[in-house]
N, C-alpha and C positions, 0 to 999 in steps of 0.2 A: 406584520408579525405573522410568524409561522406557527400555526396550531396543528393538532393531530387527531387522528380518528382511528379507532380500532377496527381491524379487519374481521369480520364475522363469518366471511364466506370460506375461508380456507379450511381444508381438512389437512391438518399438519401436525407434526411434532416439532415443538420449538427446541432447536439446537444451537445452543450459544457456543460457536466455535471462534468468533473474532471480536476484538474491540474495535477494529478500524475498518469493517466492511459494512454493507448496507444490510439492515434488518428489514425486511418487507413487512412492517408493521405499520399500516397507514393509519394515522389518527385523524385528522381533519383536512379538508381540502383548502386551497388558496384559489379564489376566483373559480369556484366550482361551477360547471355547466349542468344543464339538464341531461346532456349526454354524458354521464359519468364514466370516467375512464375506468375499465376493468383491470386494475393492477394484479387480479388475482390469477389471471391467465398464465399457465404454467410456464409457456414459453417466454413471455416477456419477463417474468419474475426471474427464470433461469438466466436469461441474457444480462439482467442488471446485477443480480448476484455474482456470477461467475466472472463478468468482466471486472467488476469493482474488487472482488476477491483477489484475482490475479494481480491487479494494479497494486493493491496495497502490499501483498505479501512480497512480490518481487521488488517494489520501489524501496521498501523498508530495509532491504538488505545493504543497500549502499548506506543508509544512515547507521546501521548497526556497525558497519565497517568503519565509518568515520568516528563513531563514538570511541571505537577501540583505538583508532589513531591518536585519541587524546588520552589514552591510558598509559601512565608512565612505567608500570610493571606488568607482571603476567596475571595479576589478580585484578577483576573488574571492579572490585569493591573498593579500590582505591583511587578510582576516578573521582573528580570532584562533583559531577553531576550526571547521574544515570538516568536514561530515558528508557532504555530496553534491556540493559544489563543488570544482573544481580549477583549475590554472592554464591550462586551455584554455577556460574559461568567461570570458566578457566580460559585464559588468553595465552597462547604461546607463539613465539616467533623464531624462525630460523633465517639467518642472514647468509647471502651467497654473493658477494661483490655488491653491486647495487640493487639487487633483487632480495626481497624478503617474502617468506611464506608465513601467513599468520593464520592460525587455527583457532577459531572461536568454538569452544566446546561446552555446550549446554548441558552434556551429560546423557546417560542412557535413560533416565527417568525424567519426566516433565519437569522443567524448571520455570518458575513464575517470574516473569519481568515486572518491573515497575509500572508497565503500561497494561498489566493484567493478563497478557498473553502467555500461554504455556509452550514453551519451546524445548525441543531435545535433539540431539545429533549435533552435526558440526557444519559450520560455514568455513570454508578454506579459501583464503584470499592470497594470490600471487601478485605482488605489487612492486612497481619500480618508481622511484621519486617519493618525495616527501611533500605534504600538504603545503607547508610554509616556504618551500624551496624548490620552486620549478615545476615543471610538468609532471603529471602522475598518470600512469596506466596500471589498470589492475584486471584480473580476470577472477571471478567468483564461481566455485563449484560447491557442491553440497554432498554430504556423507550422511545417509540415513537422518536428514534434517526434516523436522515436523515442526509445524506451528498449529496449536489446538488440534493435534492429531491428524491434520492434514499434511501430506508429504510433498515437498518441493523437489524437483529434479530439473536438471539442465545447466546452462551456463549464462553468466552475465559478464559483458565487458565493460569497461569503464575508461574514460580519460578526461583529465581535468586540469585546470590552471587558473592562476589569478589573471585579472584583467588590469589594465593600467590604473583603473579607478579604485582597485583593491576589492572589487566585487569577485565573484569566482563563479566560472562556468564549467560544468561537465556534460559529458554525453554518454549515454549508456545504451547498449543493445542487449535484449534478453532473448533467449530461446529456451523455453522450459515448458514444464507441465505441473499441474497440482492433482494429486490423487486425493480425492476428497474422503474425509474421515467417515461419512455417513454411508459409503458404499454406493453412493449414486453415479459414479463414473470419475472421469478424469478431464480436466480442463487443459486444453493445449494452448499456448501463448507465445506470441512473438510481439516485442515493442521496440521502438526507437524513440528516445526521449532526451530532452536537454533540461538539465537541473541548474538553475540560476540562483546563487546566495546574493540577493540584492541589499542585505544588511547583515552586519555583524560577522562577514566572511574573514575579516582580518583580525579578530579577537579570539582568544582561547575559550574553547567550549561552545556550547549551543545556545545558551540562554537568550541572547540577543539576536538570534538568526531569524531571517525572514526568507523562505525558500519559495521560488517560482518554477513550476514544472510545464514544459510544453512537450508536444509530440504526437505520436499516434501508435495504435496497436492493432493486432487482428488475431484471430484464433477460432477455437470450437468449443462450445459450451460442453458441459458434462452429458447432455442429452442429445449431442451431435448437431447442433445448430451452429453454422458459421456466423461470424460477426466481424465488424471491424469498427474502430473508434479514432476520434481525433479530438484533441483538447482545443476547443475554439476559443477560449479565453485562459490565461494561465492559471493552474492550480496553485493556491498560495496556503502555505503552512507557516505559522508563527509559533515559535518555540517559547512558549511561555506556559506556566502552570496551567493545567486542564484545557490547553489549547491545542498542543502540538499534536495530539492523537487524530485530529480531523482537519481535513482541508477547510479553510474558512471562507474562501471564494473561489470563482473559476466555473467554466462551463465545459462539460464533455458531451460530445454528439456521438451516439452509437447508431450503427446501421445493420439491421438484420438482413439475412439473406432473403426473407420473404417480403422485403420493401418496408417493413416497420422502422419508423425513426423515433429514437429515444434520446431526450436531452436531460442531463443531470446538471443542476445548478446548485452549487455548494453554498452560495449566499453572498452577503454584502460585507464580508469581513468579520462578522460577529463570531465569537468563539462559542459555538454551540455544536450539536450533534444532529442538526437537521439539514435537509437538502431538499430541493423541489425536483421532482421527476415529471417530465412531460413526454407522453406517448400520443403520437398523431394529434397534437394540438390540444390535448386536455392534460391539466396539471393537478398532481396531488403531492403532499408533503410526506416525506418518509424520514424515519429515524435512522441515524447511523450506528452501527455498534454491534449487530449481531447477524447471523444468517440464519434463515429459516428453511428447514427441511421440508419440502412439500410432500403431501400425500398424493395417492393416485386418484 
């Protein structure tokens, strides 16, 4: 069982900016050693926070786009099941031959989604093909797009298609950045990933989906530290109530430029908001869901 332990050593202002990224709020250790890991060290914390923030914010763009694909009109409130869209979102489509341009407009003011995140601005998707009818390609760009006041810029490309067994595989490449809301800097981000819907791909909506993600990423944290990461075991998300917001299993290995090795283990499939972080062989449990702004 994962338990938690409060961090007492950090000089910080607690900034709740995300619901699907790491809070470096360490509550209790698992298999704690006398050589206690110092997760309060600024560079290690920035590494974990920035890498997971970029992963979550750029990965969810595809899922927002797919949610819109199941929208039958231009108002997101008419979807049968909303995960990230709410009644302050407007969806419009412009068709040109086999290509359509979809604009997901969260408005000029923050719009709160069912997942608790505040979004504003636009995601613009230029897509060819339809989910249930052959291969799909898409390019995602952003216009003044913010999540919890963090601004996303850049481009994401996507291609996907059904497999013979009616599972669904898509690949996507991201080149972008995140300008942090707290003024601490900009995260630079590149990733190449494969997203596999192993269950529920051939039914309408998301409620029965099981998604597995593999791939790698690299970038630079807001404080200028280079990093790379690879998914050692597929990251699994299950689309059921109170579960879809967090990965429930999977392992990510992060490599810092100074040689530090970090492993994030999302668990055994249990729907919770906890994960184990191991730095150079010592493990602690962290709580998913918020980002901490570190003091000097």
